[in-house]
C-alpha positions as CSV (number, residue, x, y, z in Angstrom):
1,M,98.9,20.5,33.1
2,M,98.3,19.8,29.3
3,D,99.6,21.5,26.9
4,H,96.5,21.9,24.8
5,A,92.9,21.3,25.3
6,A,91.5,18.2,24.2
7,E,88.1,18.5,22.2
8,T,85.5,15.9,23.4
9,H,81.7,16.2,22.7
10,V,78.6,15.0,24.6
11,I,75.1,14.0,23.8
12,G,72.2,14.1,25.8
13,G,69.0,12.7,25.4
14,V,65.5,12.3,27.2
15,D,63.1,9.5,26.5
16,T,59.7,10.4,27.5
17,H,56.9,8.3,28.9
18,K,53.3,9.0,30.3
19,D,54.8,8.3,34.2
20,L,58.4,8.5,33.9
21,H,61.3,10.3,32.2
22,V,64.7,9.4,31.5
23,A,67.5,11.1,30.8
24,A,71.3,10.4,29.8
25,V,74.7,11.8,28.6
26,V,77.4,10.3,26.3
27,D,80.4,11.1,25.4
28,H,82.4,11.1,21.6
29,R,83.2,7.7,22.8
30,D,79.7,6.6,23.7
31,C,80.6,6.2,27.2
32,V,77.3,6.7,29.7
33,L,78.4,9.9,31.7
34,G,75.3,9.8,33.7
35,T,71.7,9.1,33.5
36,A,68.5,10.2,36.0
37,S,65.1,9.3,36.0
38,F,62.2,12.0,36.6
39,P,58.6,11.2,37.2
40,T,55.8,12.9,35.9
41,T,53.5,13.2,38.8
42,L,52.1,16.4,39.9
43,S,53.0,15.3,43.6
44,S,57.0,14.3,42.3
45,E,57.3,18.1,41.2
46,A,55.6,19.7,44.5
47,K,58.3,17.6,46.3
48,N,61.0,19.4,44.5
């Protein structure tokens, strides 16, 4: 177990477009922690 907590930061961003939005999260070392894409159509929203 660690004696002290390490402080880290994450940054999230979203790239928006007409048909698709893409989200990404990176840490303080610029390592990509995750990405996801989401269609912007009404039919895709109804399925969720």
